[in-house]
C-alpha positions as CSV (number, residue, x, y, z in Angstrom):
1,X,7.9,1.1,-7.3
2,X,8.7,-1.2,-4.5
3,X,5.7,-2.1,-2.2
4,X,6.0,-3.7,1.2
5,X,3.3,-5.3,3.2
6,X,3.4,-5.9,6.9
7,X,1.4,-8.1,9.5
8,X,-2.1,-9.2,8.3
9,X,-1.8,-7.1,5.1
10,X,1.2,-9.3,4.1
11,X,-1.0,-12.4,4.9
12,X,-3.9,-11.2,2.9
13,X,-1.9,-10.1,-0.2
14,X,0.3,-13.2,0.0
15,X,3.7,-11.6,-0.4
16,X,5.9,-9.5,1.8
17,X,7.0,-7.2,-1.0
18,X,6.5,-6.7,-4.8
19,X,7.9,-4.5,-7.6
20,X,5.2,-2.9,-9.7
21,X,5.2,-0.4,-12.6
22,X,1.9,1.5,-11.9
23,X,0.1,3.3,-14.7
24,X,0.7,7.0,-15.3
25,X,-2.7,8.0,-13.8
26,X,-1.5,6.7,-10.3
27,X,-0.3,9.9,-8.8
28,X,-1.0,9.5,-5.0
29,X,-1.3,6.8,-2.4
30,X,-5.2,6.6,-2.8
31,X,-4.7,6.1,-6.6
32,X,-2.1,3.4,-5.9
33,X,-4.5,1.6,-3.6
34,X,-7.3,1.8,-6.2
35,X,-4.9,0.3,-8.7
36,X,-3.9,-2.5,-6.3
37,X,-7.5,-3.3,-5.4
38,X,-8.2,-4.0,-9.1
39,X,-5.1,-6.2,-9.5
40,X,-6.5,-9.2,-7.6
41,X,-9.0,-10.4,-5.1
42,X,-6.2,-10.7,-2.5
43,X,-5.4,-7.0,-2.9
44,X,-9.0,-6.1,-2.8
45,X,-9.5,-7.9,0.4
46,X,-6.3,-6.5,2.0
47,X,-7.4,-2.9,1.2
48,X,-11.1,-3.4,1.9
49,X,-11.1,-1.4,5.1
50,X,-8.7,1.6,4.7
51,X,-9.5,3.0,8.3
52,X,-7.1,0.3,9.6
53,X,-4.4,0.8,7.0
54,X,-1.4,3.1,7.5
55,X,1.1,4.1,4.8
56,X,4.7,5.1,4.6
57,X,6.4,6.5,1.5
58,X,10.1,6.3,1.6
59,X,10.0,5.5,5.3
60,X,7.9,8.6,6.2
61,X,4.3,8.2,7.5
62,X,1.9,9.9,5.0
63,X,-1.8,10.3,4.2
64,X,-3.6,8.9,1.3
65,X,-3.3,12.1,-0.6
66,X,0.5,12.0,-0.5
67,X,2.1,11.8,-4.1
68,X,3.9,8.7,-5.2
69,X,6.5,8.3,-8.0
70,X,7.9,5.3,-9.9
71,X,11.1,5.0,-7.7
72,X,9.3,5.1,-4.3
73,X,9.2,2.5,-1.6
74,X,5.6,2.3,-0.4
75,X,4.9,0.4,2.9
76,X,1.4,-0.6,4.1
77,X,0.8,-1.8,7.6
78,X,-1.8,-1.8,10.4
79,X,-1.8,0.7,13.2
80,X,0.8,-0.2,15.9
81,X,-0.2,-0.2,19.6
82,X,2.1,-0.7,22.5
83,X,1.8,-1.3,26.1
Protein backbone atom coordinates (compact mmCIF):
# COMPACT_ATOMS: atom_id res chain seq x y z
CA UNK A 1 0.00 0.00 0.00
CA UNK A 2 1.36 3.41 -0.95
CA UNK A 3 0.67 6.27 1.44
CA UNK A 4 1.03 9.92 0.48
CA UNK A 5 1.02 12.86 2.87
CA UNK A 6 0.40 16.48 1.93
CA UNK A 7 0.97 19.90 3.55
CA UNK A 8 1.32 19.87 7.36
CA UNK A 9 0.62 16.12 7.50
CA UNK A 10 3.80 15.57 5.47
CA UNK A 11 5.71 17.84 7.86
CA UNK A 12 4.45 16.03 10.95
CA UNK A 13 5.03 12.51 9.60
CA UNK A 14 8.40 13.52 8.15
CA UNK A 15 8.01 11.95 4.70
CA UNK A 16 5.98 12.74 1.59
CA UNK A 17 5.23 9.08 0.84
CA UNK A 18 5.86 5.61 2.17
CA UNK A 19 5.11 2.01 1.26
CA UNK A 20 3.62 -0.16 3.99
CA UNK A 21 2.31 -3.67 4.31
CA UNK A 22 -0.56 -3.26 6.79
CA UNK A 23 -1.68 -6.17 8.95
CA UNK A 24 -4.69 -8.19 7.75
CA UNK A 25 -7.03 -6.60 10.31
CA UNK A 26 -6.68 -3.20 8.58
CA UNK A 27 -9.77 -3.20 6.38
CA UNK A 28 -10.78 0.46 6.12
CA UNK A 29 -9.34 3.97 6.37
CA UNK A 30 -10.13 4.20 10.09
CA UNK A 31 -8.27 0.96 10.75
CA UNK A 32 -5.35 2.19 8.67
CA UNK A 33 -5.18 5.42 10.65
CA UNK A 34 -5.28 3.47 13.94
CA UNK A 35 -2.41 1.32 12.65
CA UNK A 36 -0.41 4.39 11.62
CA UNK A 37 -0.97 6.14 14.96
CA UNK A 38 0.60 3.14 16.69
CA UNK A 39 3.64 3.12 14.37
CA UNK A 40 5.35 6.24 15.68
CA UNK A 41 4.88 9.41 17.71
CA UNK A 42 5.09 11.41 14.48
CA UNK A 43 2.17 9.50 12.97
CA UNK A 44 0.24 9.83 16.24
CA UNK A 45 0.72 13.60 16.14
CA UNK A 46 -0.24 13.87 12.47
CA UNK A 47 -3.47 11.96 13.04
CA UNK A 48 -4.30 13.48 16.41
CA UNK A 49 -7.21 15.57 15.14
CA UNK A 50 -9.12 13.69 12.45
CA UNK A 51 -11.68 16.46 11.94
CA UNK A 52 -9.04 18.28 9.88
CA UNK A 53 -7.83 15.29 7.85
CA UNK A 54 -9.23 14.37 4.43
CA UNK A 55 -8.54 11.09 2.64
CA UNK A 56 -8.45 9.84 -0.94
CA UNK A 57 -8.15 6.20 -1.93
CA UNK A 58 -6.94 5.68 -5.48
CA UNK A 59 -7.52 9.40 -6.15
CA UNK A 60 -11.17 9.40 -5.01
CA UNK A 61 -12.20 11.32 -1.89
CA UNK A 62 -13.62 8.88 0.66
CA UNK A 63 -14.74 8.68 4.28
CA UNK A 64 -13.00 6.89 7.11
CA UNK A 65 -15.27 3.86 6.66
CA UNK A 66 -14.07 3.27 3.08
CA UNK A 67 -12.34 -0.11 2.54
CA UNK A 68 -8.62 -0.30 1.76
CA UNK A 69 -6.62 -3.08 0.12
CA UNK A 70 -2.89 -3.85 -0.15
CA UNK A 71 -2.45 -2.35 -3.66
CA UNK A 72 -4.22 0.93 -2.91
CA UNK A 73 -2.78 4.42 -2.91
CA UNK A 74 -4.05 6.33 0.12
CA UNK A 75 -3.51 10.08 0.34
CA UNK A 76 -3.96 12.19 3.47
CA UNK A 77 -4.34 15.96 3.28
CA UNK A 78 -5.90 18.91 5.10
CA UNK A 79 -9.11 20.49 3.84
CA UNK A 80 -8.46 22.83 0.92
CA UNK A 81 -9.89 26.33 0.80
CA UNK A 82 -9.83 28.74 -2.05
CA UNK A 83 -10.53 32.35 -2.56
